[in-house]
N, C-alpha and C positions, 0 to 999 in steps of 0.2 A: 477557515477550520480544515486541518489535515485530514485526509481519508485514510481509514486504518487499513493496513495491508494484512491479508489473510495469509496463514500458513498452509491452509488446506488447499489442495489443488481443485476442489470442487468450486463451482459457483456459488453455491449456498454456504453461508456461515453457521447455520444452525441446523438442528437435526429436524428436517423435514422431508416431504416428499418431492422426489425429482419431477420435472416436467413430464418426462415420458411415463413414469409410474402413475402420475395423476391422471394423465390421458387416458391409459389403460383402465385405471379403476373408474373412471366416470363413463367410458365407453361400455365396461361390463355392467355397471349400475344401470345404464340407459337400456341396454340389451335385455336385462331382466325385467325392468319395469315395463317395457315396451312389448316384448313378446310374451311375458306373464299374463296378458290379457285381463289386466285388472286386479291380479291376485296379489300384487306387491305395489308398495309405494316407496319413494325415494329414500325417506328417512329410515325405514325399516331395513332396506338393503345396505345402506351406508353403514348403519349401526351393527349389522349382522357380522358375527365372527368371520374371519376370512375363509377358514375352511368350509364353513356352511355357504357362504356366498360362491365359493368356487364349485362347490358340490351342486347348488342350484343352477348355476351357469352351465355346467357340463350336462346336467338332466335335460335342461330346456335345448341345448344344442343336439343332444341325441334324439329327443322327440322330434325336432324340426328336420332333422336329417332322415329320420324314418319316414315321416310324412311325405317329403319331397320324393324319396324312392319309391313310395307307393303311388303318388301322382305320376311319376315317369313311368312306372310299369303299366298303369292304366292308360296313359297316353299311347304308349307303345302298342298296346294290344288293340286300341282303337285305330290306330294307324294301319295296322296290319289286316284288319278286317274290311271287307268291301261293302258288307251290309250295314245298313242304318240301323242304330240300336234302338228298338222300340220298347215302351213300357210293356209289363207282363199284365196286362188287364183284359179280363174276359168280360165282354159286354154281356149285361143281364137285361132281362126283358122288364125289370122295374123300371128302368129309366128310359126305355124305348117304348114309348106309347104307340100304339097302332092308331094311325089317323083314318078316320072314316073317310071312305071313297064317295064322291058325288055320283050318282047314277043318272 
């Protein structure tokens, strides 16, 4: 059986997704499902309109960038201080019982 030759310069002879686009699509879906902390499932994101999926991805990306900046800022202030950070707890007599001394 002779193989049919294609007039199209692309590898695929039908209207489908290119391998690069599929890789990007599934990577984006994975990032949303994984970093969405259980708020999304694969089928919901896959069937979501492209504009909404891109919007969701950008919002998650912005959130994690802000979170990382806050962590870096906090780490920088901790590195610069020489004191040990202690909790702000004032002892009360309620939990500090006086022990009777032997005489």
